[in-house]
KESE-508958 format. One line per field, with one value per atom (N, C-alpha, C): residue number from 1; residue in one letter; atom name; x, y, z. Coordinates in Angstrom, 3 decimals. Atoms other than C-alpha are relative to their C-alpha. Layout:
<nodes>
resi NUM_...
resn A_...
name CA_...
X X_...
Y Y_...
Z Z_...
</nodes>
This chain:
<nodes>
resi 1_1_1_2_2_2_3_3_3_4_4_4_5_5_5_6_6_6_7_7_7_8_8_8_9_9_9_10_10_10_11_11_11_12_12_12_13_13_13_14_14_14_15_15_15_16_16_16_17_17_17_18_18_18_19_19_19_20_20_20_21_21_21_22_22_22_23_23_23_24_24_24_25_25_25_26_26_26_27_27_27_28_28_28_29_29_29_30_30_30_31_31_31_32_32_32_33_33_33_34_34_34_35_35_35_36_36_36_37_37_37_38_38_38_39_39_39_40_40_40_41_41_41_42_42_42_43_43_43_44_44_44_45_45_45_46_46_46_47_47_47_48_48_48_49_49_49_50_50_50_51_51_51_52_52_52_53_53_53_54_54_54_55_55_55_56_56_56_57_57_57_58_58_58_59_59_59_60_60_60_61_61_61_62_62_62_63_63_63_64_64_64_65_65_65_66_66_66_67_67_67_68_68_68_69_69_69_70_70_70_71_71_71_72_72_72_73_73_73_74_74_74_75_75_75_76_76_76_77_77_77_78_78_78_79_79_79_80_80_80_81_81_81_82_82_82_83_83_83_84_84_84_85_85_85_86_86_86_87_87_87_88_88_88_89_89_89_90_90_90_91_91_91_92_92_92_93_93_93_94_94_94_95_95_95_96_96_96_97_97_97_98_98_98_99_99_99_100_100_100_101_101_101_102_102_102_103_103_103_104_104_104_105_105_105_106_106_106_107_107_107_108_108_108_109_109_109_110_110_110_111_111_111_112_112_112_113_113_113_114_114_114_115_115_115_116_116_116_117_117_117_118_118_118_119_119_119_120_120_120_121_121_121_122_122_122_123_123_123_124_124_124_125_125_125_126_126_126_127_127_127_128_128_128
resn M_M_M_G_G_G_Q_Q_Q_T_T_T_W_W_W_G_G_G_P_P_P_E_E_E_G_G_G_I_I_I_G_G_G_V_V_V_H_H_H_L_L_L_N_N_N_H_H_H_N_N_N_I_I_I_G_G_G_N_N_N_K_K_K_V_V_V_S_S_S_L_L_L_N_N_N_V_V_V_G_G_G_V_V_V_G_G_G_F_F_F_L_L_L_L_L_L_D_D_D_A_A_A_H_H_H_I_I_I_G_G_G_T_T_T_N_N_N_V_V_V_Y_Y_Y_V_V_V_T_T_T_N_N_N_R_R_R_S_S_S_K_K_K_K_K_K_R_R_R_T_T_T_S_S_S_F_F_F_Y_Y_Y_L_L_L_G_G_G_A_A_A_Q_Q_Q_L_L_L_A_A_A_T_T_T_L_L_L_R_R_R_E_E_E_I_I_I_N_N_N_I_I_I_I_I_I_G_G_G_S_S_S_S_S_S_R_R_R_E_E_E_R_R_R_Q_Q_Q_L_L_L_G_G_G_I_I_I_Y_Y_Y_I_I_I_P_P_P_I_I_I_G_G_G_F_F_F_E_E_E_Y_Y_Y_I_I_I_A_A_A_T_T_T_K_K_K_G_G_G_F_F_F_T_T_T_M_M_M_Q_Q_Q_V_V_V_D_D_D_I_I_I_G_G_G_P_P_P_N_N_N_F_F_F_V_V_V_D_D_D_D_D_D_D_D_D_W_W_W_G_G_G_Q_Q_Q_V_V_V_N_N_N_T_T_T_I_I_I_P_P_P_F_F_F_I_I_I_G_G_G_S_S_S_I_I_I_K_K_K_I_I_I_G_G_G_Y_Y_Y_T_T_T_F_F_F_K_K_K_K_K_K_K_K_K_S_S_S
name N_CA_C_N_CA_C_N_CA_C_N_CA_C_N_CA_C_N_CA_C_N_CA_C_N_CA_C_N_CA_C_N_CA_C_N_CA_C_N_CA_C_N_CA_C_N_CA_C_N_CA_C_N_CA_C_N_CA_C_N_CA_C_N_CA_C_N_CA_C_N_CA_C_N_CA_C_N_CA_C_N_CA_C_N_CA_C_N_CA_C_N_CA_C_N_CA_C_N_CA_C_N_CA_C_N_CA_C_N_CA_C_N_CA_C_N_CA_C_N_CA_C_N_CA_C_N_CA_C_N_CA_C_N_CA_C_N_CA_C_N_CA_C_N_CA_C_N_CA_C_N_CA_C_N_CA_C_N_CA_C_N_CA_C_N_CA_C_N_CA_C_N_CA_C_N_CA_C_N_CA_C_N_CA_C_N_CA_C_N_CA_C_N_CA_C_N_CA_C_N_CA_C_N_CA_C_N_CA_C_N_CA_C_N_CA_C_N_CA_C_N_CA_C_N_CA_C_N_CA_C_N_CA_C_N_CA_C_N_CA_C_N_CA_C_N_CA_C_N_CA_C_N_CA_C_N_CA_C_N_CA_C_N_CA_C_N_CA_C_N_CA_C_N_CA_C_N_CA_C_N_CA_C_N_CA_C_N_CA_C_N_CA_C_N_CA_C_N_CA_C_N_CA_C_N_CA_C_N_CA_C_N_CA_C_N_CA_C_N_CA_C_N_CA_C_N_CA_C_N_CA_C_N_CA_C_N_CA_C_N_CA_C_N_CA_C_N_CA_C_N_CA_C_N_CA_C_N_CA_C_N_CA_C_N_CA_C_N_CA_C_N_CA_C_N_CA_C_N_CA_C_N_CA_C_N_CA_C_N_CA_C_N_CA_C_N_CA_C_N_CA_C_N_CA_C_N_CA_C_N_CA_C_N_CA_C_N_CA_C_N_CA_C_N_CA_C_N_CA_C_N_CA_C_N_CA_C_N_CA_C_N_CA_C_N_CA_C
X -0.303_53.638_-0.282_0.007_53.464_-2.070_1.264_49.418_-0.139_0.805_47.726_-1.467_1.360_44.258_-0.676_0.563_42.447_0.130_-0.227_42.367_0.622_-1.258_45.695_0.030_-0.561_45.715_0.963_-1.077_49.276_0.586_-0.613_51.119_0.739_-0.769_52.463_-1.003_0.986_50.429_0.668_0.086_51.066_-0.665_0.739_49.589_0.912_-0.739_50.214_-1.108_0.920_48.973_0.402_-0.047_47.609_-0.657_0.580_46.420_-0.317_-0.749_46.085_-1.560_0.809_43.002_-0.532_0.144_42.748_1.246_-0.498_44.996_0.053_0.343_45.499_0.726_-1.229_46.781_-0.053_-0.578_47.951_0.256_-0.333_48.741_-0.242_0.411_49.488_0.443_-0.429_49.808_1.013_-1.252_52.098_-1.222_-0.388_49.453_-0.517_0.085_49.210_-1.177_0.894_46.044_0.374_-0.802_46.108_-1.332_0.850_44.386_0.322_-0.556_44.013_-1.159_1.507_41.493_0.707_-0.183_41.518_-0.638_0.829_40.560_0.194_0.473_39.230_0.286_-0.940_40.858_-1.523_0.862_38.082_0.676_-0.525_40.546_1.751_-1.006_43.644_1.013_-1.079_46.624_1.163_-1.810_49.865_-0.256_0.470_47.874_0.199_0.488_47.433_0.564_-0.918_49.493_-1.164_1.721_45.297_-0.992_0.189_43.155_-1.429_0.500_39.603_-0.492_-0.082_39.303_-1.355_0.905_36.099_1.393_-1.145_38.486_-1.439_0.682_36.913_1.715_-1.007_39.407_-0.996_0.443_38.530_0.815_-1.065_40.232_0.584_0.355_41.411_0.821_0.015_41.075_0.438_-0.692_42.777_-0.333_0.295_41.311_1.555_-0.986_43.319_-0.292_0.564_43.502_1.028_-0.526_45.652_0.581_0.509_44.827_-1.149_0.527_44.452_1.030_-0.971_46.198_-1.201_1.538_42.456_0.214_-0.085_43.110_-1.004_0.539_39.758_0.187_0.075_39.819_-1.057_1.419_36.689_0.529_-0.223_36.984_-1.291_0.581_35.774_0.281_0.231_34.850_0.125_0.146_36.115_-0.251_-0.235_35.022_0.226_-0.355_37.099_-0.024_0.001_36.460_0.939_-1.176_39.598_0.315_-1.148_42.405_0.057_-2.011_45.823_0.246_-0.646_48.231_0.853_-0.986_51.084_1.276_-0.623_53.912_1.436_-1.112_56.695_0.487_-0.744_59.299_-0.298_0.141_57.319_-0.934_0.059_56.578_-2.006_1.091_52.629_-1.021_0.850_49.923_-1.101_1.475_46.299_-0.692_0.768_43.974_-1.678_1.553_40.388_-1.006_1.345_37.529_-1.067_1.158_34.100_-0.036_1.073_31.718_0.941_-1.018_33.520_-1.145_0.731_31.598_0.485_-0.774_32.797_-1.528_0.224_31.309_-0.306_-0.782_31.978_0.508_-1.213_33.456_0.264_-0.587_35.492_0.721_0.013_35.987_1.388_-1.093_39.177_0.375_-0.077_40.275_-0.014_1.075_39.408_-0.840_0.912_36.501_-1.221_0.641_34.829_-1.275_1.087_31.311_0.534_-0.257_32.983_1.829_-1.659_37.153_0.273_-0.912_39.342_1.673_-1.003_43.113_1.191_-1.128_46.284_1.047_-1.574_48.662_1.334_-1.303_52.325_1.303_-0.593_54.653_0.523_-1.149_56.973_-1.769_0.348_55.302_1.088_-1.225_58.043_-0.624_0.486_57.415_0.655_-0.985_57.783_0.609_-0.788_60.563_-0.094_0.592_59.716_1.415
Y 1.572_-46.067_0.894_0.288_-46.323_-0.274_0.125_-46.171_-0.398_-0.322_-47.498_-0.301_0.287_-47.411_1.639_-1.556_-44.370_0.589_-1.145_-41.217_0.498_-1.011_-40.412_-1.000_1.018_-43.730_-0.744_1.165_-44.635_1.513_-0.554_-42.611_0.053_0.330_-41.733_0.568_-0.026_-41.420_-0.443_0.081_-40.143_-0.294_-0.166_-41.229_1.190_0.092_-39.232_-0.625_1.173_-40.420_1.101_-1.062_-38.022_-0.195_0.693_-40.622_-1.427_1.228_-43.947_-0.998_1.115_-44.915_1.591_-1.634_-40.751_-0.173_-0.189_-40.565_0.891_-1.446_-37.123_-0.260_1.005_-38.651_1.336_-0.928_-36.500_-1.210_0.782_-37.963_0.780_-1.187_-36.877_-1.248_1.210_-39.069_0.530_0.059_-39.617_2.033_-1.101_-37.114_1.153_-0.532_-34.686_-0.226_0.131_-35.788_0.444_-0.025_-35.454_-0.060_-0.213_-35.612_0.591_-0.094_-34.567_-0.763_0.366_-36.937_-0.703_1.061_-38.969_-1.312_1.438_-42.159_0.198_-0.071_-43.321_-2.191_1.133_-46.803_-0.577_0.403_-49.285_-0.124_0.869_-50.545_1.050_-1.126_-48.924_-0.723_0.224_-49.260_-0.081_-0.385_-48.668_-1.992_0.808_-52.195_-1.667_0.762_-54.384_-0.003_0.620_-55.098_0.339_0.080_-55.234_1.435_-0.846_-52.740_0.883_-0.292_-51.365_1.522_-0.492_-48.292_0.860_-0.871_-45.249_0.846_-1.687_-42.448_1.095_-1.077_-39.291_0.522_-0.316_-37.958_0.793_-1.114_-34.749_-0.025_0.097_-35.480_1.277_-0.484_-32.952_-1.300_0.116_-34.915_0.494_-0.662_-34.357_-0.983_0.632_-35.810_-0.733_0.508_-38.268_0.403_-0.247_-36.972_0.045_1.137_-38.507_1.529_-0.810_-36.406_1.876_-1.658_-32.047_-0.054_-0.754_-30.004_-0.349_-0.542_-29.072_-1.331_0.487_-31.291_0.665_-0.399_-30.677_-0.445_0.427_-31.103_-0.087_-0.162_-31.569_-0.991_1.027_-32.890_-0.151_1.319_-35.549_-0.377_0.748_-37.263_-1.329_1.495_-40.762_-0.176_0.549_-42.436_-1.525_0.807_-45.361_-1.182_0.607_-48.437_-0.926_0.175_-50.126_-1.301_0.436_-52.472_-0.026_0.520_-52.483_-0.769_1.085_-54.394_0.337_-0.999_-52.707_-1.242_1.184_-55.994_0.650_-0.064_-55.864_0.942_-0.509_-54.162_0.807_-1.383_-51.119_-0.169_0.513_-53.120_0.455_0.328_-51.531_0.042_0.727_-53.101_0.840_-0.792_-50.611_-0.194_0.433_-52.136_0.442_-1.016_-49.992_0.394_-0.597_-49.386_0.619_-0.603_-47.963_1.237_-0.408_-44.946_1.205_-1.349_-42.143_0.740_-1.359_-38.588_0.393_-1.351_-37.020_0.237_0.021_-35.231_-0.248_0.805_-36.472_-1.240_1.253_-40.376_-0.069_0.106_-40.073_-0.960_1.163_-43.455_-0.611_0.104_-43.190_-0.845_1.091_-45.498_0.760_-1.009_-42.615_0.546_-0.697_-41.201_-0.581_0.683_-44.429_0.834_0.280_-44.647_-0.202_0.910_-47.440_0.107_-0.620_-46.920_-1.578_1.079_-48.689_0.295_-0.783_-48.318_-1.250_0.607_-50.906_1.004_-0.887_-49.108_-0.842_0.708_-50.235_0.566_-0.250_-49.350_0.559_0.361_-48.462_1.009_-0.310_-47.346_0.958_0.231_-45.697_0.886_0.160_-45.688_1.223_-1.008_-43.097_-0.175_0.163_-43.067_0.717_-0.043_-43.452_1.342
Z 0.870_-4.007_-1.672_1.557_-8.267_0.526_0.992_-9.889_-0.559_0.475_-11.509_-0.564_0.752_-13.594_1.626_-0.812_-10.430_-0.813_0.352_-10.991_-1.329_1.666_-13.588_-0.463_1.176_-14.851_0.678_-0.098_-14.727_1.213_-0.665_-11.902_1.413_-1.282_-8.292_1.148_-0.842_-5.325_1.514_-1.367_-1.528_0.994_-1.308_1.768_0.636_-0.939_4.332_1.175_-1.283_8.180_0.733_-0.821_9.940_1.679_-0.669_12.614_-0.275_0.381_13.065_-1.009_-0.086_11.657_-1.202_1.215_8.917_-0.285_0.413_6.272_-1.555_0.847_3.324_-1.170_1.492_-0.681_-0.519_1.245_-3.121_-1.254_0.617_-6.299_-1.797_0.947_-10.026_-1.099_0.418_-12.856_-1.107_0.944_-16.250_-1.027_1.285_-18.679_1.047_-0.515_-15.737_0.720_-1.057_-14.058_1.413_-2.007_-9.939_0.366_-0.495_-7.778_2.250_-1.808_-3.733_0.481_-0.889_-0.712_1.159_-1.254_2.042_0.311_-0.294_3.375_1.289_-0.732_6.238_0.216_-0.792_7.898_0.806_-0.947_9.527_1.339_-0.650_11.342_0.766_0.593_13.746_-0.714_0.355_11.829_0.435_-0.286_14.219_0.235_-1.193_15.718_-1.155_1.038_11.843_-1.053_1.683_9.137_-0.717_0.943_7.080_0.700_-0.488_7.011_-1.606_1.501_4.551_0.505_-0.297_4.330_-1.182_0.896_2.568_0.279_0.882_0.547_-0.614_0.314_-1.005_-0.707_0.436_-3.786_-0.708_1.032_-5.836_-1.107_1.742_-9.177_-1.011_0.943_-12.047_-1.321_1.420_-16.055_-0.281_1.219_-18.813_-1.389_1.343_-22.789_-0.523_0.616_-23.713_-1.990_1.501_-27.843_-0.880_0.643_-29.847_-1.753_0.954_-33.147_0.912_-0.908_-32.223_1.280_-1.116_-29.756_1.632_-0.718_-28.149_1.098_-0.891_-24.765_1.271_-1.238_-22.538_1.845_-1.611_-18.636_0.334_-0.813_-16.017_1.276_-0.795_-12.828_0.782_-0.324_-10.768_1.374_-0.892_-8.186_0.471_-0.249_-6.559_1.340_-1.290_-3.663_0.051_-0.427_-3.122_0.717_-1.405_-1.205_-0.478_-0.225_-0.252_1.062_-1.889_1.795_-1.200_0.015_2.552_0.922_-0.953_3.730_0.051_0.695_4.526_0.988_0.104_5.106_1.473_-1.503_8.985_-0.875_0.036_7.090_-1.400_0.852_4.889_-0.760_0.843_2.109_-0.553_-0.538_1.298_-1.613_0.628_-0.933_-0.413_-0.440_-1.615_-1.638_0.371_-3.718_-0.059_-0.320_-4.011_-1.329_1.527_-6.607_0.980_-1.147_-6.238_-1.437_0.847_-8.115_-0.596_0.086_-9.890_-0.595_0.170_-10.455_-1.322_0.789_-13.725_-1.247_0.810_-16.274_-1.809_1.260_-19.547_-0.172_0.383_-19.980_-1.701_1.669_-22.534_-0.837_0.573_-22.795_0.911_-1.012_-20.706_1.081_-1.723_-17.888_1.251_-2.184_-14.707_-0.929_-0.671_-16.390_-0.494_0.636_-17.205_1.928_-1.389_-14.277_1.240_-0.778_-12.507_0.441_0.399_-11.705_1.341_-0.960_-9.133_-0.445_-0.321_-8.366_0.045_-0.674_-7.591_0.041_0.263_-6.026_0.886_-0.490_-4.703_0.639_-0.518_-2.345_0.899_-1.420_0.648_1.380_-1.289_4.415_0.836_-0.649_6.060_1.822_-1.711_10.493_0.332_-1.365_12.628_1.450_-1.065_14.596_0.595_-0.939_18.150_0.737
</nodes>
């Protein structure tokens, strides 16, 4: 999925379903920010096309510094509460929002205390 906002600012996001109610996810951003995490879904995703979820993501964030070359890094923890929609042909959209625990707010979209993300992509169905 393509992702905007969230831990990476702008990047790509991959979910791997390890069950009908749990997925593991990773993401990499344009400025090499990255995350690894998990989502737990409220409903059985094999029976419904929509579900709410609660997640936890550990992120490594890079400071955007246009002047100078010393860019700092920090770890963050994002706890999203979100909504997922998967269409019958596989189109997928996720929208989430939640607290973002970081040491320093650098004034970036991914270091403020409360963030959200929008992800749009495709879900591949397991062949029976």
